[in-house]
C-alpha positions as CSV (number, residue, x, y, z in Angstrom):
1,M,7.2,17.1,-12.6
2,F,5.0,18.8,-9.8
3,V,2.8,20.4,-12.9
4,F,2.5,16.3,-13.5
5,L,1.8,15.3,-9.9
6,K,-0.9,18.1,-9.8
7,S,-2.8,16.7,-12.8
8,L,-2.9,13.4,-11.5
9,S,-4.6,14.4,-8.3
10,R,-7.1,16.3,-10.4
11,P,-9.4,13.0,-11.0
12,A,-9.0,11.7,-7.6
13,H,-10.1,15.1,-6.2
14,E,-13.5,15.0,-8.6
15,E,-14.0,11.0,-7.4
16,E,-13.5,11.8,-3.7
17,E,-16.6,14.5,-4.1
18,H,-18.4,11.7,-6.4
19,R,-18.2,9.3,-3.4
20,G,-19.3,12.1,-1.1
21,E,-22.6,12.5,-3.2
22,R,-23.2,8.9,-2.9
23,S,-22.5,8.5,0.6
24,A,-23.5,12.0,2.2
25,S,-24.4,10.3,5.3
26,T,-21.2,8.9,6.0
27,E,-17.6,10.3,6.8
28,P,-15.3,10.6,3.7
29,C,-12.8,8.4,2.9
30,T,-9.3,9.3,2.3
31,S,-8.5,8.9,-1.7
32,L,-4.8,8.8,-2.8
33,T,-3.2,8.9,-6.3
34,V,-0.2,6.2,-6.1
35,W,2.7,6.7,-9.1
36,R,4.7,3.6,-9.0
37,K,7.9,6.0,-9.4
38,S,10.6,7.3,-7.2
39,L,11.1,11.6,-7.5
40,L,15.0,10.4,-7.2
41,M,16.0,9.8,-11.1
42,S,18.3,6.7,-9.8
43,C,15.7,5.0,-7.7
44,N,12.9,2.8,-8.4
45,G,9.9,3.4,-5.7
46,F,6.7,5.0,-5.2
47,T,4.9,8.6,-5.3
48,V,1.6,9.0,-3.4
49,I,-0.3,11.9,-4.0
50,D,-3.5,13.4,-2.1
51,C,-6.6,15.3,-3.6
52,H,-4.6,18.7,-3.4
53,G,-1.5,17.2,-5.4
54,D,0.6,17.0,-2.4
55,V,2.9,14.6,-1.8
56,V,2.1,12.5,1.4
57,Y,4.1,9.3,1.2
58,R,6.9,8.2,-0.9
59,V,9.7,5.2,-1.5
60,D,13.0,5.1,-3.1
61,N,14.5,2.0,-3.7
62,Y,18.0,1.5,-5.4
63,T,17.7,-2.3,-6.1
64,G,14.8,-3.8,-7.8
65,R,14.4,-7.1,-5.0
66,P,15.1,-5.4,-1.8
67,K,15.6,-7.4,1.3
68,E,14.0,-3.9,3.2
69,L,11.5,-1.2,2.3
70,V,11.0,2.0,4.1
71,L,7.5,4.2,3.7
72,M,8.3,7.9,4.0
73,D,6.3,10.8,4.4
74,G,5.9,13.4,2.0
75,S,9.5,14.9,4.1
76,G,11.3,12.3,3.9
77,R,10.6,10.9,7.2
78,S,10.6,7.3,7.9
79,I,7.1,6.2,9.4
80,L,7.1,2.3,8.4
81,A,9.9,-0.4,7.6
82,M,9.1,-3.8,6.2
83,R,11.8,-6.6,6.1
84,R,11.5,-9.2,4.3
85,S,11.6,-13.1,6.3
86,K,15.3,-14.6,6.5
87,N,13.6,-17.7,7.4
88,I,13.6,-20.2,4.4
89,G,10.1,-21.8,5.8
90,L,8.3,-18.4,5.7
91,L,8.0,-18.1,2.1
92,D,7.5,-14.3,0.9
93,T,6.5,-13.2,4.4
94,W,7.5,-9.5,5.4
95,F,7.4,-8.0,8.8
96,V,6.1,-4.4,9.4
97,Y,8.0,-2.2,12.0
98,G,7.4,1.1,13.2
99,G,10.2,3.4,12.0
100,E,13.3,2.6,10.4
101,V,15.3,-0.5,11.1
102,D,18.9,-1.9,9.7
103,D,21.5,-4.4,11.0
104,H,22.8,-1.7,13.2
105,R,20.1,0.1,14.5
106,T,17.0,-0.9,16.5
107,T,13.4,0.2,15.2
108,S,11.2,2.8,17.1
109,T,9.2,-0.7,18.0
110,K,11.8,-3.1,19.0
111,E,9.4,-5.9,18.0
112,P,7.8,-6.1,14.3
113,I,3.7,-5.0,14.9
114,L,2.5,-7.4,12.1
115,Y,3.8,-9.6,9.4
116,V,2.2,-10.4,5.9
117,K,2.5,-13.5,4.3
118,K,1.4,-14.6,0.8
119,C,-1.1,-17.0,0.4
120,I,0.8,-19.7,-1.7
121,N,-1.7,-22.9,-1.7
122,I,-4.6,-22.0,-4.4
123,L,-5.8,-25.3,-4.3
124,H,-7.3,-24.6,-1.2
125,G,-9.9,-21.9,0.6
126,N,-10.7,-18.8,-1.4
127,P,-8.7,-18.5,-4.5
128,N,-9.0,-14.8,-4.7
129,V,-6.9,-14.4,-1.6
130,L,-3.6,-12.8,-2.1
131,V,-2.0,-12.3,1.4
132,Y,-3.1,-12.8,5.3
133,V,-2.1,-10.1,7.6
134,Y,-1.5,-11.2,11.1
135,R,-0.3,-9.4,14.6
136,C,2.7,-10.4,15.9
137,R,1.4,-9.7,19.3
138,S,-1.5,-11.4,19.4
139,S,-1.7,-15.2,20.7
140,E,-4.6,-15.8,18.1
141,K,-3.9,-17.3,15.0
142,R,-6.3,-16.0,12.8
143,Y,-5.6,-13.3,10.8
144,A,-6.3,-9.5,11.3
145,Y,-6.7,-8.8,7.5
146,V,-7.0,-10.5,4.1
147,I,-6.4,-9.0,1.1
148,E,-8.2,-10.5,-2.3
149,G,-8.3,-9.8,-5.5
150,S,-5.7,-8.9,-8.7
151,Y,-2.6,-6.7,-7.9
152,S,-1.5,-7.1,-11.6
153,H,-5.2,-5.6,-12.7
154,R,-5.0,-2.8,-9.6
155,S,-7.9,-4.7,-8.2
156,C,-7.7,-5.4,-4.6
157,R,-9.7,-5.3,-1.1
158,V,-8.4,-5.5,2.2
159,F,-10.9,-6.9,5.0
160,D,-10.8,-6.8,8.5
161,E,-11.8,-9.8,10.5
162,T,-15.5,-8.9,10.3
163,K,-15.0,-8.5,6.5
164,R,-15.6,-4.9,6.4
165,V,-13.4,-3.2,3.6
166,V,-11.3,-1.1,4.7
167,A,-9.0,-0.2,1.8
168,E,-8.9,-0.8,-1.8
169,I,-7.4,-0.8,-4.9
170,K,-8.7,0.6,-8.0
171,R,-7.3,1.2,-11.5
172,K,-7.4,5.1,-12.4
173,D,-8.9,4.9,-16.2
174,A,-7.9,8.3,-17.5
175,I,-5.4,10.3,-20.3
176,I,-3.7,13.3,-19.2
177,G,-1.5,14.5,-22.4
178,G,-2.5,11.7,-24.8
179,V,-0.8,9.0,-22.6
180,S,-3.0,6.5,-20.6
181,F,-2.1,5.8,-16.9
182,G,-2.0,2.1,-17.2
183,A,-0.9,0.1,-14.4
184,E,1.7,2.5,-13.0
185,V,-0.9,5.2,-11.6
186,F,-3.9,3.8,-9.6
187,M,-6.2,4.7,-6.8
188,L,-6.0,3.7,-3.2
189,I,-9.0,4.1,-1.4
190,V,-8.7,3.9,2.7
191,E,-11.9,4.2,4.5
192,T,-12.0,6.0,7.8
193,G,-10.6,4.6,10.7
194,F,-7.9,2.7,8.8
195,D,-4.2,4.2,8.6
196,P,-3.6,5.3,5.3
197,G,0.1,4.9,6.3
198,F,-0.3,1.1,6.7
199,A,-2.4,0.9,3.8
200,M,0.3,2.0,1.4
201,A,2.6,-0.1,3.3
202,L,0.4,-3.3,2.2
203,V,0.6,-1.9,-1.1
204,L,4.2,-2.1,-1.6
205,L,4.4,-5.6,-0.2
206,L,1.8,-6.6,-2.7
207,D,3.9,-5.2,-5.3
208,Q,6.9,-6.9,-4.2
209,M,5.2,-10.1,-4.1
210,F,3.1,-10.3,-7.3
211,S,5.1,-7.9,-10.0
């Protein structure tokens, strides 16, 4: 298993070096390999690997359509929790909390940090928009981030309020041992200044909304 993880990381490392050659004047971004598979045999989930082949994030789910997702670091410590809205009027909306939360415990932040809303109305506005991300503690109704593209094709970009790309999902076109990666293994590229953990949380929610 861990030999396979190391092999997954090699193309990511090469791509990161190549990006550095193209833009030597800018700070390097974070390039992660996302494997749509849990390390636990009985779970669905994700395993996220850095350019050295180390597990930096993981998700282990026991149900196919969970009401809650927990993003853990490589050691299994919960860092972000995402909970599906119970409000029928908020279709395909998830709230993001710091730490782990359930019906019997409070999260490390008593209120959600952000909420992520699927874009349902494709007849108006930009048809490429997948979701909007809003700050829960802000009085402004304008979104903080917007995600455009196609998750099924593993081609998405996360834009901030200034339309700057802060993270990107890209296909990882490579073959190891005669087996193509397909859509199960892809790249998450996070620009400097944007939290890679939060970027991975957005990947999890895209997967719930569009898979």
